C-alpha positions in Angstrom: -60.3 -100.7 -83.4 -61.9 -99.6 -80.1 -60.8 -100.9 -76.8 -61.9 -100.4 -73.2 -60.6 -97.0 -72.0 -62.0 -97.0 -68.4 -59.0 -96.8 -66.1 -60.9 -98.5 -63.3 -61.1 -101.6 -65.6 -57.3 -101.8 -65.7 -57.0 -101.5 -61.9 -58.6 -105.0 -61.7 -57.5 -106.4 -65.1 -53.8 -106.0 -64.4 -53.7 -108.1 -61.2 -56.2 -110.5 -62.8 -53.8 -111.2 -65.7 -50.8 -111.6 -63.4 -52.7 -114.0 -61.2 -53.8 -116.2 -64.1 -50.2 -116.1 -65.5 -48.9 -117.3 -62.2 -51.6 -120.1 -62.1 -50.6 -121.3 -65.6 -47.1 -122.1 -64.5 -47.2 -122.6 -60.7 -50.5 -122.9 -59.1 -53.1 -124.1 -61.7 -55.6 -125.2 -59.1 -55.8 -122.1 -57.1 -55.3 -118.4 -57.9 -56.1 -118.5 -61.6 -59.8 -119.0 -61.0 -59.9 -115.5 -59.4 -59.0 -113.8 -62.7 -62.4 -113.6 -64.3 -64.3 -112.7 -61.0 -61.8 -109.9 -60.5 -62.2 -108.5 -64.0 -65.9 -108.9 -63.7 -65.9 -106.2 -61.0 -65.7 -103.8 -64.0 -67.2 -105.6 -67.0 -69.7 -108.5 -67.5 -68.5 -112.1 -66.9 -68.9 -113.1 -70.6 -66.9 -110.0 -71.7 -64.2 -110.8 -69.1 -64.0 -114.4 -70.2 -63.7 -113.2 -73.9 -60.9 -110.8 -73.1 -59.0 -113.5 -71.3 -59.0 -115.9 -74.3 -56.0 -114.5 -76.3 -54.1 -114.0 -73.0 -54.8 -117.6 -72.0 -53.5 -118.9 -75.4 -50.2 -116.9 -74.9 -49.8 -118.1 -71.3 -50.7 -121.7 -72.2 -48.0 -121.8 -74.9 -45.4 -120.5 -72.5 -46.5 -122.9 -69.8 -46.4 -126.0 -71.9 -43.0 -125.1 -73.3 -41.6 -124.5 -69.8 -43.0 -127.8 -68.4 -42.8 -130.0 -71.5 -40.7 -132.6 -69.7 -42.8 -132.8 -66.6 -46.2 -134.3 -67.6 -48.0 -137.4 -66.4 -49.2 -138.4 -69.8 -51.3 -141.3 -68.6 -53.3 -139.0 -66.4 -53.5 -136.4 -69.1 -54.9 -138.9 -71.7 -57.5 -140.1 -69.2 -58.8 -136.7 -68.1 -58.8 -134.7 -71.3 -61.7 -136.4 -73.1 -63.9 -135.9 -70.1 -62.8 -132.2 -69.8 -63.6 -131.7 -73.5 -67.1 -133.2 -72.9 -67.6 -130.5 -70.3 -66.8 -127.7 -72.8 -69.4 -129.2 -75.2 -72.0 -129.1 -72.3 -70.9 -125.5 -71.6 -71.4 -124.5 -75.2 -74.9 -126.0 -75.3 -76.0 -124.4 -72.0 -74.2 -121.1 -72.2 -77.1 -119.0 -73.3 -79.4 -120.5 -70.6 -77.1 -120.2 -67.6 -76.1 -117.3 -65.3 -72.3 -117.2 -65.0 -72.4 -115.9 -61.4 -74.7 -118.8 -60.4 -72.2 -121.3 -62.0 -69.4 -119.5 -60.2 -71.2 -119.8 -56.9 -71.6 -123.6 -57.4 -67.9 -123.9 -58.2 -67.1 -121.9 -55.1 -69.2 -124.1 -52.8 -67.6 -127.2 -54.2 -64.1 -125.7 -53.7 -64.8 -124.8 -50.1 -66.2 -128.2 -49.4 -63.2 -129.9 -50.8 -60.9 -127.6 -48.7 -62.9 -128.4 -45.6 -62.6 -132.1 -46.2 -58.9 -131.8 -46.7 -58.2 -129.7 -43.6 -60.6 -131.5 -41.2 -59.8 -135.0 -42.4 -56.2 -134.8 -43.7 -55.2 -137.9 -45.8 -52.9 -140.5 -44.3 -49.7 -141.4 -46.1 -51.3 -144.8 -47.0 -54.6 -143.3 -48.1 -56.1 -144.7 -51.3 -56.0 -142.6 -54.4 -59.3 -140.9 -55.6 -61.4 -143.3 -57.6 -61.4 -142.9 -61.4 -65.1 -142.3 -61.7 -64.6 -139.2 -59.5 -61.9 -138.0 -61.9 -64.3 -138.4 -64.8 -67.0 -136.4 -63.0 -64.6 -133.6 -61.9 -62.8 -133.4 -65.2 -66.2 -132.9 -67.0 -67.2 -130.3 -64.4 -63.9 -128.6 -64.9 -64.4 -128.3 -68.7 -67.9 -126.9 -68.1 -66.9 -124.3 -65.5 -63.8 -123.4 -67.6 -66.0 -122.7 -70.6 -68.5 -120.6 -68.6 -66.1 -118.5 -66.4 -62.5 -119.8 -66.9 -62.9 -121.4 -63.4 -61.9 -124.9 -64.3 -59.0 -125.2 -61.9 -60.8 -125.9 -58.6 -62.8 -129.0 -59.8 -59.9 -130.6 -61.6 -57.6 -129.7 -58.7 -59.9 -131.4 -56.2 -59.1 -134.7 -58.0 -55.4 -134.2 -58.9 -54.2 -132.6 -55.6 -54.8 -135.7 -53.4 -52.5 -137.6 -55.7 -49.6 -135.6 -54.2 -47.8 -135.4 -57.5 -44.3 -133.7 -57.5 -44.9 -129.9 -58.0 -43.3 -129.9 -61.5 -45.4 -132.9 -62.6 -48.6 -131.4 -61.2 -47.9 -128.1 -62.9 -47.0 -129.6 -66.2 -49.9 -131.9 -66.4 -52.4 -129.1 -65.5 -50.7 -126.8 -68.0 -51.2 -129.3 -70.9 -54.8 -130.1 -69.8 -55.8 -126.5 -69.7 -54.0 -125.7 -73.0 -56.2 -128.2 -74.7 -59.4 -127.2 -72.9 -58.8 -123.5 -73.6 -58.0 -124.2 -77.3 -61.3 -126.1 -77.7 -63.2 -122.9 -76.6 -62.2 -120.7 -79.5 -64.7 -121.8 -82.0 -67.7 -122.0 -79.6 -66.8 -118.5 -78.3 -66.8 -117.2 -81.8 -70.1 -118.9 -82.5 -71.6 -117.3 -79.4 -70.4 -113.8 -80.6 -68.0 -113.2 -77.7 -64.9 -112.6 -79.7 -65.6 -108.9 -80.5 -63.0 -106.4 -81.7 -63.3 -104.4 -78.5 -62.4 -107.4 -76.4 -59.6 -108.5 -78.7 -58.1 -105.0 -78.7 -58.2 -104.9 -74.9 -56.5 -108.3 -74.8 -53.6 -107.0 -76.9 -53.1 -104.1 -74.5 -52.9 -106.5 -71.6 -50.8 -109.1 -73.5 -47.3 -107.9 -72.3 -48.3 -108.8 -68.7 -48.7 -112.5 -69.7 -45.0 -113.4 -69.8 -44.4 -111.6 -66.5 -47.1 -113.7 -64.7 -45.8 -116.9 -66.3 -42.2 -116.1 -65.4 -43.1 -115.5 -61.8 -45.0 -118.8 -61.7 -42.2 -120.8 -63.3 -39.7 -119.4 -60.8 -41.9 -120.3 -57.9 -42.8 -123.8 -59.2 -39.1 -124.7 -59.8 -37.8 -123.5 -56.4 -40.6 -124.0 -53.8 -40.7 -126.8 -51.3 -43.6 -129.3 -52.0 -45.2 -128.7 -48.6 -45.4 -124.9 -49.2 -46.5 -125.5 -52.8 -49.6 -127.2 -51.7 -50.2 -124.8 -48.8 -50.3 -122.0 -51.3 -52.6 -123.9 -53.6 -55.0 -124.3 -50.6 -54.8 -120.6 -49.9 -55.6 -119.9 -53.5 -58.5 -122.2 -53.5 -59.8 -120.7 -50.2 -59.7 -117.2 -51.7 -61.2 -118.4 -55.0 -64.0 -120.3 -53.2 -65.0 -117.3 -51.0 -65.0 -114.9 -54.0 -67.0 -117.3 -56.3 -69.6 -118.0 -53.6 -70.0 -114.2 -53.0 -70.5 -113.7 -56.7 -73.2 -116.3 -56.7 -74.9 -114.9 -53.6 -75.0 -111.4 -55.1 -77.4 -112.6 -57.8 -79.8 -113.9 -55.1 -79.8 -110.8 -52.9 
């Protein structure tokens, strides 16, 4: 069973796996979306996304176990059907879309959300985001998650303004993305992405999954809520810049 042997691939793959592990248990709306763009520095975006699939399953299982008592189930039940609709759209359009272009669009939306939050910070008595916006962003999240595992920023743009306690935020996002990622297995197999080379490479990287999740769990349980959201914003800023750059490279 062949696997990727290029050492340069592992230079970017190892930090990518650690980042997404941290995102699964601590900062789901930020740093995790950097994983596929990082790995795509060495392989194609579809191959990077396929390699991440078994790793995401392992991390998701650890995340939902760690935060099983910290979930906003009403929010989960409202957003999940819309997110799954997004994965269906991603399946139907996957062969016709350029993943870097989709990444660029996600990056622009992420940076616009950040600019709005920083230039016009919400007041304590500000109204919660409207439900229709949650439906749109959840569907967008399912779609971008399917194409490039970059579903965190759109969904985070809706959930972050709710100012949920860190553990509730993390647990709800963990369960949402567990279900979203689980729904992608059959479509990925149908599209021919789950090749032996990719799965073998995933197995080599698998021991890093619990390390990343452990780091994220430790942070999420101990960090002050103010710093929790500041780090999310930092992760979204880095993600947005990287995704926009990936999109621009296809146009240059």
